[in-house]
Structure formats: C-alpha cells, structure tokens
C-alpha positions as CSV (number, residue, x, y, z in Angstrom):
1,M,-72.8,26.0,-29.8
2,N,-74.8,23.3,-28.0
3,K,-77.7,24.6,-26.0
4,D,-77.4,22.1,-23.2
5,L,-73.8,22.2,-22.2
6,K,-72.5,19.7,-19.7
7,L,-70.8,20.9,-16.5
8,T,-68.6,17.8,-16.3
9,W,-65.7,17.0,-18.6
10,N,-65.2,14.0,-20.9
11,L,-62.2,11.9,-19.9
12,E,-63.5,8.7,-21.4
13,S,-62.4,9.9,-24.9
14,V,-58.8,10.1,-23.6
15,F,-58.7,6.7,-21.7
16,P,-61.9,4.9,-20.9
17,G,-62.4,3.6,-17.4
18,G,-60.9,6.4,-15.3
19,S,-58.2,5.5,-12.9
20,A,-59.0,1.8,-13.4
21,S,-58.5,2.0,-17.2
22,A,-56.9,-1.1,-18.6
23,E,-56.1,0.9,-21.8
24,F,-54.3,3.5,-19.8
25,D,-52.3,0.8,-17.9
26,T,-51.2,-0.7,-21.2
27,F,-50.3,2.8,-22.5
28,L,-48.1,3.4,-19.4
29,H,-46.4,0.0,-19.7
30,S,-45.5,0.7,-23.3
31,L,-44.3,4.2,-22.4
32,E,-42.2,2.8,-19.6
33,Q,-40.5,0.3,-22.0
34,D,-39.8,2.9,-24.6
35,L,-38.3,5.3,-22.0
36,K,-36.0,2.6,-20.8
37,S,-34.9,1.9,-24.4
38,L,-34.3,5.6,-25.0
39,Q,-32.4,5.7,-21.7
40,G,-30.1,2.9,-22.9
41,E,-29.6,4.6,-26.2
42,I,-28.5,7.9,-24.8
43,K,-26.3,6.4,-22.2
44,A,-24.4,4.6,-24.9
45,A,-24.1,7.7,-27.0
46,K,-21.1,10.0,-27.2
47,A,-20.7,13.6,-28.1
48,P,-20.3,14.0,-31.9
49,A,-16.8,14.8,-32.9
50,S,-17.7,16.0,-36.4
51,P,-20.8,17.5,-38.1
52,K,-21.4,14.2,-39.9
53,E,-21.8,12.4,-36.6
54,T,-24.6,14.6,-35.5
55,E,-26.9,12.9,-38.0
56,S,-27.0,9.8,-35.7
57,F,-29.0,11.9,-33.2
58,D,-31.9,12.6,-35.7
59,G,-33.8,9.4,-34.7
60,F,-33.2,10.0,-31.0
61,I,-34.6,13.5,-31.1
62,E,-37.7,12.3,-33.0
63,A,-38.2,9.5,-30.4
64,L,-37.6,11.9,-27.5
65,Q,-40.3,14.2,-28.7
66,G,-42.7,11.4,-29.2
67,T,-42.2,10.1,-25.6
68,I,-42.5,13.6,-24.2
69,A,-45.8,13.9,-25.9
70,R,-47.0,10.6,-24.5
71,L,-45.8,11.4,-21.0
72,S,-47.6,14.7,-21.2
73,E,-50.8,12.9,-22.2
74,A,-50.5,10.6,-19.3
75,S,-49.6,13.3,-16.8
76,A,-52.5,15.5,-17.9
77,F,-55.0,12.6,-17.7
78,V,-53.9,11.7,-14.1
79,S,-53.9,15.3,-13.0
80,C,-57.5,15.4,-14.1
81,L,-58.4,12.3,-12.2
82,Q,-56.8,13.6,-9.0
83,A,-58.5,17.0,-9.3
84,Q,-62.0,15.7,-10.0
85,N,-62.1,13.4,-7.0
86,Q,-59.6,13.8,-4.1
87,Q,-60.6,10.4,-2.7
88,D,-59.5,8.5,-5.8
89,K,-56.6,6.6,-4.2
90,K,-55.9,4.8,-7.5
91,A,-55.3,8.1,-9.1
92,V,-52.8,9.0,-6.3
93,Q,-51.0,5.7,-7.1
94,L,-50.9,6.5,-10.8
95,G,-49.4,9.9,-9.8
96,G,-46.6,8.2,-8.1
97,R,-46.0,5.9,-11.1
98,L,-45.8,9.0,-13.3
99,A,-43.4,10.7,-11.0
100,T,-41.0,7.8,-11.7
101,L,-41.5,8.2,-15.4
102,R,-40.9,11.9,-15.3
103,A,-37.7,11.4,-13.3
104,L,-36.7,8.8,-16.0
105,I,-37.3,11.3,-18.9
106,S,-35.5,14.0,-16.9
107,G,-32.5,11.7,-16.6
108,I,-32.6,11.1,-20.3
109,M,-32.7,14.8,-21.0
110,T,-29.8,15.3,-18.5
111,D,-27.7,12.8,-20.4
112,F,-28.6,14.4,-23.8
113,D,-27.9,17.9,-22.4
114,H,-24.5,16.6,-21.3
115,I,-23.8,15.5,-24.9
116,L,-24.8,18.9,-26.1
117,R,-22.5,20.7,-23.6
118,S,-19.6,18.2,-24.5
119,T,-19.9,19.0,-28.2
120,D,-17.3,21.5,-29.4
121,D,-18.6,24.9,-30.5
122,E,-18.0,24.5,-34.3
123,T,-19.6,21.1,-34.4
124,F,-22.6,22.3,-32.4
125,A,-23.0,25.3,-34.6
126,Q,-23.2,23.1,-37.7
127,W,-25.5,20.7,-35.9
128,I,-28.2,23.3,-35.2
129,G,-27.7,24.7,-38.7
130,R,-28.8,21.4,-40.3
131,D,-32.3,21.4,-41.9
132,Q,-33.5,18.5,-39.6
133,V,-32.8,20.4,-36.4
134,R,-32.6,24.1,-37.4
135,Q,-36.1,24.9,-36.0
136,L,-34.9,23.4,-32.6
137,A,-31.8,25.7,-32.5
138,F,-33.1,27.9,-29.6
139,V,-34.1,25.1,-27.3
140,L,-31.0,23.0,-28.0
141,S,-28.7,26.0,-27.4
142,E,-30.6,26.9,-24.2
143,S,-30.3,23.3,-22.9
144,R,-26.6,23.3,-23.7
145,D,-26.0,26.6,-21.9
146,Q,-27.9,25.4,-18.8
147,A,-26.2,22.0,-18.8
148,R,-22.9,23.8,-18.3
149,E,-24.1,25.1,-14.9
150,M,-25.3,21.7,-13.7
151,M,-23.6,18.9,-11.7
152,S,-22.2,15.9,-13.6
153,P,-24.9,13.7,-15.3
154,D,-24.5,11.0,-12.7
155,M,-25.1,13.4,-9.9
156,E,-28.0,15.1,-11.6
157,S,-29.6,11.7,-12.3
158,L,-29.1,10.7,-8.6
159,A,-30.8,14.0,-7.6
160,L,-33.7,13.3,-9.9
161,D,-34.1,9.7,-8.5
162,L,-34.0,11.0,-4.9
163,A,-36.5,13.7,-5.7
164,I,-39.3,11.2,-6.5
165,D,-39.8,10.2,-2.9
166,G,-38.1,13.3,-1.5
167,Y,-38.8,16.6,-3.2
168,H,-41.9,15.6,-5.3
169,G,-43.0,13.3,-2.5
170,W,-43.3,16.3,-0.1
171,S,-45.1,18.2,-2.8
172,S,-47.8,15.5,-3.1
173,M,-48.2,15.7,0.7
174,Y,-50.1,19.0,0.1
175,D,-52.8,17.0,-1.8
176,T,-53.1,14.6,1.1
177,I,-53.4,17.5,3.6
178,V,-56.0,19.4,1.6
179,S,-58.1,16.3,1.0
180,H,-58.6,16.1,4.7
181,I,-59.8,19.7,5.1
182,Q,-63.5,19.6,6.0
183,I,-65.2,22.8,7.2
184,P,-68.7,22.8,8.7
185,F,-71.1,25.4,7.3
186,E,-74.7,26.1,8.0
187,E,-76.8,26.3,4.8
188,N,-80.6,26.3,4.5
189,G,-81.0,25.3,8.1
190,E,-78.6,22.4,8.2
191,T,-74.9,22.0,8.7
192,V,-73.0,20.7,5.7
193,S,-69.3,19.8,5.4
194,L,-67.4,21.8,2.8
195,S,-64.2,20.8,1.0
196,A,-61.4,23.3,0.9
197,G,-62.5,24.4,-2.6
198,Q,-66.1,24.9,-1.6
199,A,-65.1,26.8,1.5
200,A,-62.8,29.1,-0.4
201,N,-65.7,30.2,-2.5
202,K,-67.6,31.3,0.6
203,L,-64.7,33.6,1.5
204,D,-65.8,35.9,-1.4
205,S,-69.4,35.9,-0.4
206,P,-71.3,39.3,-0.7
207,D,-72.6,38.7,2.8
208,K,-70.2,40.1,5.3
209,E,-71.3,37.7,8.1
210,T,-70.8,34.7,5.8
211,R,-67.3,35.5,4.7
212,E,-66.1,36.6,8.2
213,S,-67.5,33.5,9.9
214,M,-66.0,31.3,7.2
215,F,-62.6,33.1,7.4
216,V,-62.5,32.2,11.2
217,K,-63.2,28.6,10.3
218,W,-60.8,28.7,7.4
219,E,-57.9,30.0,9.5
220,Q,-58.7,27.4,12.2
221,A,-58.8,24.6,9.7
222,W,-55.3,25.5,8.4
223,S,-54.0,26.2,11.8
224,D,-55.0,22.6,12.7
225,K,-52.9,21.4,9.8
226,A,-50.1,23.9,10.1
227,D,-47.6,21.5,11.6
228,F,-48.0,19.2,8.6
229,C,-47.8,22.1,6.2
230,G,-44.8,23.6,8.0
231,D,-42.9,20.3,7.7
232,T,-43.8,20.0,4.1
233,L,-42.7,23.5,3.1
234,N,-39.5,23.3,5.1
235,H,-38.5,20.1,3.5
236,L,-39.4,21.3,0.0
237,G,-37.3,24.4,0.6
238,G,-34.4,22.5,2.1
239,F,-34.2,20.0,-0.8
240,R,-34.2,22.9,-3.3
241,L,-31.5,24.8,-1.4
242,K,-29.2,21.8,-1.1
243,L,-29.6,21.1,-4.8
244,Y,-28.8,24.7,-5.7
245,G,-25.7,24.5,-3.4
246,R,-24.4,21.4,-5.1
247,R,-24.7,23.1,-8.4
248,G,-22.9,26.2,-7.1
249,W,-25.9,28.5,-7.4
250,E,-26.1,31.2,-4.8
251,E,-29.1,33.1,-6.1
252,V,-32.4,31.4,-5.3
253,L,-34.1,33.3,-8.2
254,K,-31.7,31.9,-10.8
255,E,-33.7,28.8,-11.6
256,P,-37.2,30.5,-11.7
257,L,-35.8,33.3,-13.9
258,E,-34.2,30.8,-16.3
259,I,-37.4,28.7,-16.4
260,N,-39.4,31.9,-17.3
261,R,-36.7,33.0,-19.8
262,M,-36.5,36.4,-18.3
263,S,-33.8,38.6,-16.8
264,R,-33.6,40.0,-13.3
265,E,-33.6,43.5,-14.9
266,T,-37.0,42.8,-16.4
267,L,-38.3,41.4,-13.1
268,D,-37.1,44.5,-11.1
269,A,-38.4,46.9,-13.7
270,M,-41.9,45.3,-13.5
271,W,-42.0,45.4,-9.6
272,N,-40.6,48.9,-9.5
273,V,-43.4,50.2,-11.7
274,I,-46.0,48.3,-9.7
275,Q,-44.7,49.7,-6.5
276,D,-44.8,53.2,-7.9
277,N,-48.4,52.8,-9.0
278,K,-50.0,51.2,-5.9
279,Q,-51.3,54.5,-4.7
280,M,-54.2,54.4,-7.2
281,L,-55.3,51.0,-5.8
282,L,-55.1,52.4,-2.2
283,Q,-57.6,55.0,-3.3
284,Y,-59.8,52.3,-4.6
285,M,-59.5,50.3,-1.4
286,E,-60.2,53.3,0.7
287,R,-63.4,54.1,-1.3
288,K,-64.5,50.4,-1.2
289,A,-64.1,50.4,2.6
290,K,-66.4,53.4,2.9
291,L,-69.0,51.7,0.6
292,L,-68.9,48.7,2.9
293,G,-69.3,51.0,5.9
294,Q,-65.8,50.4,7.3
295,D,-62.8,52.4,8.2
296,R,-60.5,49.9,6.5
297,L,-60.9,46.7,4.5
298,S,-60.2,43.4,6.2
299,W,-58.5,40.5,4.4
300,V,-61.8,39.0,3.4
301,D,-63.2,42.3,2.3
302,V,-60.6,42.8,-0.5
303,E,-62.2,40.4,-2.9
304,A,-65.8,40.7,-1.7
305,P,-68.3,42.4,-4.0
306,I,-69.5,45.9,-2.9
307,S,-73.1,44.8,-3.3
308,K,-75.1,41.6,-3.4
309,S,-75.5,40.3,-6.9
310,S,-79.0,40.5,-8.3
311,G,-78.7,37.0,-9.6
312,T,-76.3,34.3,-10.8
313,I,-75.0,33.7,-14.3
314,S,-75.7,30.3,-15.7
315,Y,-72.9,28.2,-17.2
316,Q,-74.7,28.3,-20.6
317,E,-74.8,32.2,-20.4
318,A,-71.2,32.3,-19.4
319,A,-70.2,30.1,-22.3
320,E,-72.1,32.2,-24.8
321,T,-70.8,35.5,-23.5
322,I,-67.2,34.2,-23.7
323,V,-67.5,33.0,-27.3
324,E,-69.3,36.2,-28.3
325,Q,-66.6,38.4,-26.9
326,F,-63.7,36.3,-28.2
327,R,-65.2,36.5,-31.6
328,K,-65.0,40.3,-31.6
329,F,-61.3,40.0,-31.2
330,S,-60.5,36.8,-33.1
331,P,-62.8,34.3,-34.8
332,R,-60.1,31.7,-34.3
333,M,-60.1,32.2,-30.6
334,A,-63.9,32.0,-30.5
335,D,-64.0,28.8,-32.6
336,F,-61.6,27.2,-30.2
337,A,-63.7,28.1,-27.1
338,E,-66.8,26.8,-28.8
339,M,-65.1,23.5,-29.6
340,A,-64.0,23.2,-25.9
341,F,-67.6,23.7,-24.7
342,D,-69.2,21.5,-27.3
343,K,-66.8,18.6,-26.8
344,S,-67.0,18.8,-23.0
345,W,-63.4,19.6,-22.3
346,I,-64.4,21.5,-19.2
347,E,-65.1,20.3,-15.6
348,A,-67.1,23.1,-13.9
349,E,-69.6,21.3,-11.6
350,D,-69.9,22.6,-8.1
351,R,-69.8,19.5,-5.9
352,P,-67.9,18.1,-2.9
353,G,-64.7,16.2,-3.3
354,K,-63.1,18.3,-6.0
355,R,-59.7,19.9,-5.6
356,P,-59.8,23.7,-5.0
357,G,-58.7,26.1,-7.7
358,G,-58.6,25.9,-11.5
359,F,-56.2,24.9,-14.2
360,C,-55.9,24.0,-17.9
361,T,-53.9,21.0,-18.9
362,S,-52.7,20.0,-22.4
363,L,-53.1,16.5,-23.9
364,K,-50.3,16.9,-26.5
365,L,-50.8,13.5,-28.1
366,S,-54.6,14.0,-28.6
367,K,-54.0,17.7,-29.3
368,E,-56.8,18.6,-26.9
369,T,-57.0,20.4,-23.6
370,R,-59.0,19.9,-20.4
371,I,-60.1,22.7,-18.1
372,F,-60.8,22.3,-14.4
373,M,-62.7,24.8,-12.2
374,T,-65.8,25.1,-9.9
375,F,-68.5,27.3,-11.5
376,S,-71.0,28.8,-9.0
377,G,-72.5,31.5,-11.2
378,T,-70.4,34.6,-10.3
379,A,-68.9,37.2,-12.6
380,S,-65.5,36.1,-11.2
381,N,-66.3,32.5,-12.3
382,V,-66.9,33.8,-15.9
383,S,-63.5,35.5,-15.8
384,T,-61.8,32.3,-14.5
385,L,-63.4,30.3,-17.3
386,A,-62.2,32.8,-19.9
387,H,-58.8,32.7,-18.3
388,E,-58.4,29.0,-18.6
389,L,-59.7,29.0,-22.2
390,G,-57.0,31.5,-22.9
391,H,-54.5,28.9,-21.8
392,G,-56.1,26.3,-24.0
393,Y,-56.0,28.6,-27.0
394,H,-52.3,29.2,-26.5
395,Q,-51.6,25.5,-26.6
396,H,-54.0,25.1,-29.6
397,L,-51.9,27.5,-31.6
398,M,-48.8,25.5,-30.9
399,N,-50.1,22.0,-31.5
400,E,-48.4,21.7,-34.9
401,L,-45.0,22.8,-33.7
402,P,-42.3,20.4,-32.7
403,I,-42.9,19.2,-29.1
404,L,-39.6,20.7,-27.9
405,N,-40.8,24.1,-29.2
406,Q,-44.0,23.8,-27.3
407,R,-42.4,24.2,-23.9
408,Y,-43.3,27.8,-23.1
409,A,-42.8,29.2,-19.6
410,M,-45.5,30.0,-17.0
411,N,-45.1,33.8,-17.4
412,V,-46.1,33.8,-21.0
413,A,-48.7,31.1,-20.4
414,E,-50.3,33.5,-17.9
415,T,-50.1,36.2,-20.6
416,A,-52.4,34.3,-22.9
417,S,-54.9,33.4,-20.2
418,T,-55.0,36.9,-18.7
419,F,-55.4,38.5,-22.1
420,A,-58.4,36.3,-22.8
421,E,-59.8,37.1,-19.4
422,M,-59.3,40.8,-20.1
423,I,-61.2,40.7,-23.4
424,V,-64.3,39.2,-21.6
425,S,-64.2,41.4,-18.5
426,D,-63.7,44.6,-20.4
427,A,-66.5,43.8,-22.7
428,M,-68.8,42.9,-19.9
429,V,-68.2,46.2,-18.2
430,K,-68.9,48.1,-21.4
431,S,-72.0,46.2,-22.2
432,A,-73.5,46.1,-18.7
433,A,-77.3,46.5,-18.6
434,D,-77.3,49.2,-16.0
435,E,-75.0,51.3,-13.8
436,Q,-75.2,48.9,-10.9
437,E,-74.2,45.9,-13.0
438,Q,-71.5,48.0,-14.6
439,L,-70.1,49.0,-11.3
440,A,-70.1,45.4,-10.0
441,L,-68.2,44.2,-13.1
442,L,-65.8,47.1,-13.0
443,E,-65.0,46.4,-9.4
444,D,-64.5,42.7,-10.1
445,K,-62.0,43.7,-12.8
446,I,-60.1,46.0,-10.4
447,Q,-60.0,43.3,-7.8
448,R,-57.8,41.3,-10.1
449,S,-55.4,44.2,-10.4
450,V,-55.2,44.3,-6.6
451,A,-54.5,40.5,-6.7
452,F,-51.6,40.9,-9.1
453,Y,-50.2,44.1,-7.7
454,M,-50.5,43.2,-4.0
455,N,-51.5,39.6,-3.3
456,I,-48.9,38.1,-5.7
457,H,-46.4,40.6,-4.5
458,A,-46.9,39.4,-0.9
459,R,-46.3,35.8,-2.1
460,F,-43.1,36.8,-3.8
461,L,-41.9,38.7,-0.8
462,F,-42.7,35.8,1.5
463,E,-41.0,33.2,-0.6
464,T,-37.9,35.3,-1.1
465,R,-37.5,35.8,2.6
466,F,-38.5,32.2,3.4
467,Y,-35.6,30.8,1.4
468,E,-33.2,33.3,2.9
469,K,-34.1,32.2,6.4
470,R,-34.4,28.5,5.5
471,K,-30.6,28.6,4.7
472,S,-30.1,28.8,8.5
473,G,-32.5,25.9,9.4
474,L,-36.1,24.9,9.8
475,L,-38.7,27.6,10.4
476,S,-41.4,27.2,13.0
477,V,-45.1,27.6,12.2
478,Q,-45.1,30.9,14.1
479,E,-42.1,32.1,12.1
480,L,-43.9,31.2,8.9
481,N,-47.0,33.0,10.0
482,T,-44.9,36.1,10.9
483,L,-43.1,36.1,7.6
484,M,-46.5,35.8,5.8
485,E,-48.2,38.6,7.7
486,E,-45.2,40.9,7.3
487,A,-45.1,40.3,3.5
488,Q,-48.8,41.0,3.3
489,K,-48.5,44.2,5.2
490,E,-45.7,45.4,3.0
491,A,-47.4,44.4,-0.3
492,Y,-50.8,46.0,0.7
493,C,-49.0,49.1,2.1
494,D,-50.4,48.3,5.5
495,A,-53.9,49.3,4.3
496,L,-55.8,46.4,5.7
497,S,-57.3,45.9,9.2
498,S,-56.5,42.2,9.3
499,Y,-54.4,39.7,7.4
500,H,-54.2,36.0,6.6
501,P,-51.2,34.5,8.5
502,H,-51.9,30.9,7.4
503,F,-52.0,31.8,3.8
504,W,-48.6,30.1,3.3
505,A,-50.3,26.8,4.5
506,S,-53.4,27.1,2.4
507,K,-52.0,28.1,-1.0
508,L,-51.2,25.2,-3.3
509,H,-48.6,27.3,-5.3
510,F,-46.0,27.2,-2.5
511,Y,-46.0,23.4,-2.8
512,I,-45.6,22.9,-6.5
513,T,-42.2,21.5,-7.4
514,G,-42.4,21.8,-11.2
515,V,-42.2,25.6,-11.0
516,P,-40.2,27.3,-8.2
517,F,-41.5,30.7,-7.2
518,Y,-45.0,30.1,-8.6
519,N,-45.9,33.8,-8.1
520,F,-44.2,36.5,-10.0
521,P,-45.0,34.9,-13.4
522,Y,-48.7,35.6,-12.7
523,T,-48.0,39.3,-12.3
524,F,-45.7,39.3,-15.3
525,G,-48.5,37.6,-17.3
526,Y,-51.0,40.2,-16.1
527,M,-48.8,43.2,-16.8
528,F,-47.5,41.8,-20.1
529,S,-51.0,41.0,-21.3
530,T,-52.3,44.4,-20.2
531,G,-49.6,46.1,-22.2
532,I,-50.5,43.9,-25.2
533,Y,-54.1,44.7,-24.7
534,A,-53.3,48.4,-24.8
535,R,-51.5,47.8,-28.1
536,A,-54.6,45.8,-29.4
537,L,-56.9,48.7,-28.6
538,Q,-54.6,51.1,-30.5
539,E,-54.2,48.8,-33.6
540,G,-57.7,47.3,-33.9
541,A,-58.8,44.2,-35.8
542,G,-55.5,43.5,-37.5
543,F,-53.8,42.8,-34.2
544,A,-55.2,39.3,-33.8
545,D,-52.7,37.9,-36.3
546,K,-49.8,39.6,-34.5
547,Y,-51.1,38.2,-31.2
548,D,-51.2,34.6,-32.6
549,A,-47.7,35.0,-34.0
550,L,-46.4,36.2,-30.6
551,L,-48.0,33.2,-28.8
552,R,-46.5,30.8,-31.3
553,D,-43.0,32.2,-30.6
554,T,-43.3,31.8,-26.8
555,G,-41.4,28.5,-26.8
556,V,-38.4,29.7,-28.8
557,M,-37.5,33.2,-27.4
558,T,-36.8,35.0,-24.2
559,V,-39.5,37.4,-23.1
560,E,-37.2,40.3,-23.9
561,E,-36.8,39.0,-27.5
562,L,-40.5,38.3,-27.8
563,A,-41.4,41.8,-26.8
564,K,-38.8,43.3,-29.1
565,K,-39.8,41.3,-32.1
566,H,-43.6,41.5,-31.8
567,L,-44.2,44.8,-29.9
568,N,-40.9,46.7,-30.4
569,A,-40.9,47.1,-26.6
570,D,-38.0,47.0,-24.1
571,L,-39.1,45.1,-21.0
572,T,-36.0,46.1,-19.0
573,G,-37.2,49.8,-19.1
574,R,-40.3,51.4,-17.5
575,D,-42.4,52.5,-20.5
576,F,-44.0,49.3,-21.4
577,W,-44.9,48.4,-17.8
578,Q,-46.2,51.9,-17.3
579,S,-48.5,51.6,-20.3
580,A,-50.1,48.5,-18.5
581,A,-50.4,50.4,-15.2
582,D,-52.1,53.2,-17.0
583,L,-55.0,51.0,-18.0
584,T,-55.5,49.9,-14.4
585,A,-55.5,53.6,-13.4
586,E,-58.3,54.3,-15.9
587,D,-60.4,51.5,-14.3
588,V,-59.8,53.0,-10.9
589,K,-60.7,56.5,-12.1
590,Q,-63.9,55.3,-13.5
591,F,-64.7,53.4,-10.3
592,L,-64.1,56.5,-8.2
593,A,-66.2,58.7,-10.5
594,M,-69.1,56.2,-10.4
595,T,-69.1,55.8,-6.6
596,D,-68.5,59.5,-5.7
597,H,-72.1,60.1,-5.0
598,L,-72.5,56.9,-2.9
599,V,-70.2,58.1,0.0
C-alpha cells in the first residue's frame, strides 16, 4: 500500500474536467442517442408468438445491458460531483439531465416488461431456457411478474415522465435545502460557519457541552427550514401514494418489499426478534447514563463516547488497519481495499462544502467504485470507511456478471458493508492496546447495534405512520414533529430524556426516491450480516469462499432463497435472527462487566 495516501478521490480518470468535462458531454450525447434508438426499437417490437421469435430480442437485451452500464457510469460520476461540492451548479444541471435519461431507460424497461408479460407461458418458459438468456431467467421472470401488477405501458411511461420534475424534482429539493444549512460554531477562539455534514460530526463530540450546544443550533437550523422540508416530504409521499393507487396497490410496503426481494413474514420475524431483545440494550444505555453522570441519556448522548479519546486515528493508520483485518478473513477482500486506497477511489477530506453522510457508488463501465465520506480521525470513521469498502467489494465480485444480474437490493448491499465493518470493529476491540481503548471501541460497536435496533426502527415506524396519515391529506410541520417524536419514544422504549423532533427534516433517507422506505434494509443488512458473521466464526477460514458465493447470488435470488442455499437458514422463523441478537448480547455483557467497577 502507498505510504502517502490522498484524502481526495480521483475523478479525472473517469471523465477529465469535472462538471465542465467536454468528454462527459460527448458521452451523454451518445448515450442519449442510443437510448432513443433503443426506445424506438422496443416500441416497434411485439410479444413473440413462438420460441423462434424470441431470438430477435437477443440483440436488444445485449444493447439494453450496455446502455444500463453507461447510464450507471454517468449517474455515479455526477453523484460524486454533487457530493464533493454542493455549490457546483453545473453538477446540479447534469443531475437534471440524467434524471431525464433515467426516465427514458425506465420507459424502455416498462415497454420490454410489457412484452414479457404479454408472452404466453409456454413461449416464455422456452425463451428463458435458451442458452443466450438462461442466466437471466430470474430477473426476466421477476420483471414479468411485476409487470402484471403495473398500469398499461403508456400510463407507466407517462408517470415516469411526470416524475422527472415532480417526484424526483421534489427529491432534489432536499439537496438544495441542505446546501443552504450553515451553522455558526466557535472554534479556537473564532466563529466558523459549518456545513450540515461538518455540524453533524460535532453532535457526536466527546465533550458534552459541545454536542449539546450544537444540537440546539442543529434543531434550530432545521426548524428554520422545516416548512420547505415539510412541503417536500408531503409532495413526495403524495406522488407515491397516487401512483400506488393507480396501480391498485393498497399496501405501502408492497414496493419496498419487492425491491428488497423479501417477504412481509421475514420483515416481521426480524422486527419481532429485535423488539424482544431490546432489553439488553436498555441495560447498556442505563449503564452509559451512569458513566456520563446522568439519570438518563439524552438524544445526543446515545452516540457520544463515554470518554474523551486519547488521540485521533490518521487516515493512513485507518487504511492499514482495514487492509490488515480484511486479510485475516479474505485475501481477496484485502486486495480490493488496498487497490481502492492506492488508486484514490476514496473522498475522505474534512472540508466545507461537502454533502453530509457517506456512500459507495459503482462505475459499472469502468468496473471501479468511488467512496465518499468525511474522515475526522475517530474510531467511528474507521468503521464507516470499512463499511463503504464492503459495498465496493460486493460490486467488485459481481463485475463480470451480466449487468441485469448485478442489480442487487439495498438490504443485501447493506449486508456486505456491515459484514466488512464488523470484521474491522471486532478485530479492533480484541487487539486494543489497553482496557480503556478496548472499552471505547466496544462501546462504539454497541452504539451501532443501538442504531439498527432503535434509530432505524424509529424511522420505520415514522414512515409507516406518515404514509397512513398522508392518505388523508397534507401533514403540518407540527404533525410531522409529533409523529417523529412518538416513533422515537416507542423505538427507544421511552428510555431517553430528550428526542429529535426535526429528525424527519434533517435525514436524507426520507427524501430518496430511488428506494422507498430507506430504513428497514439497513437493519436487515445488519442482522443478516451478524448472523453470517456468527456462522463465519463457527466455520473458520473456509467460509470466505462461501461468503463470496453468497454475494454473487444477491442479484438472482430472494433473500429467503439466498439464506436457504448458502446458510441453510429460514429467515421467516426466529432462529437465525436470534443468533444475530445473541452476538449483540455478548457485546453488552462484556461492556457491563468491564464497567461494573466504574459506577
């Protein structure tokens, strides 16, 4: 690994010139023309009436996959431009142009899906049995089944067109709102203006006064923007509900469950086990409150460290730690991470103007990834970095598969990332230099369990209830605040002394249109990966090959099929989920034992 890693990513190797790239403009123009050609081809096509006629679609399927890869490349590039500089107005314009292209390819897919659903069963069965398309049988069958529950192709295409400036337009409004968030903060004797991403990092400060004063400013900043956020969320919800109504869908969870290729039985089984195991986390929170000298934790205490860190971790140290721990599980995973660091695929610099949060995006044409985050030297940052590299490794394993088979859902994507994070955090706890460091790392690990068991649960409860109430009309800011606080109280078992009523306004995930209910897949990924990690601990070194095989199948199976094939587990029952919860319980027991003498 290089000994002088850069904290900024390399986008020039993708398209030189950033948002003003002439090469990228030419790329988009060519993609536009090819999409229109593909659109004309599929609109003129008819459902095959015999197995022989299915051969005429071979070229179309190949061209479709090629354009999907190119559009993915363009979308990933622009998302990177927008994230690295929120003031890049040209990048915002490019985002609008890409929204049009995504709607175009969605329309093409809608027309193709209509052909799939119009093909008689016998012809279709022979179609997907042909050598040229056999490996696409799962995704083609899935598309055919889902198409049968949609509106007519013309109506679906109209909805997609209207969504560009409606549905997706409201989603992009969040980016505009958050780019105007500026929060004053006194640092080294002078007042500086922090972006939302920088301010969010201060909420986790080990200094109680810092995080509490920042939380007051944070709430006020989002309160000032709440009317804009409320309008945005209401219109996003309204569009989605109207579309569902037109399709004859009564259950708001129908689409997110289908996207995540999982059943309601699996979702309910997971939440039931989590609810039954929250008591152990309440014991942890009670102990943590005592260690902080409080009766109960406040909202900003939940993720705060129990002691001030003795120092920060350099980016170089973080990279070396991650690669070292990955290598103990899988040399292939370590080699991928080392490549990502050495080739500057990661944007980690702590500077103003960046978008808050972190992500990993795939450049499917280049067969590369790019990772975005803000690294400030904390153990949590190291975990985030490992998390995003886990996403990258998942895609890396799928690069040679057909593009249509690379479309895995968010819940299994979060499985790969959380598994990678778990490898690093568990190793850091076990190899800590002293008891104080071990305790700090263990507590950081448990905090993530709290997030997935409670914070994400609150988001799920809020969004479920929001959509139910939105059916009756617009919700006021106060109603949204009340819904949010009630959900938080329920999810945290009313264990906190204060809550975050404007969380609905500040959290990007509520405004993402690509994935409705951008919450429960996180908890699924955490619990599923924890169960997999428990299996890895049992089976030892040979499990790495099984793990890779499981990840490669994530685009061609339901989660229930995936667990059955690779783990021989039933996700609709309790046993697998309980095995995951048991690992969390072990962490809590260790924490309570280590802190018993401190209270």
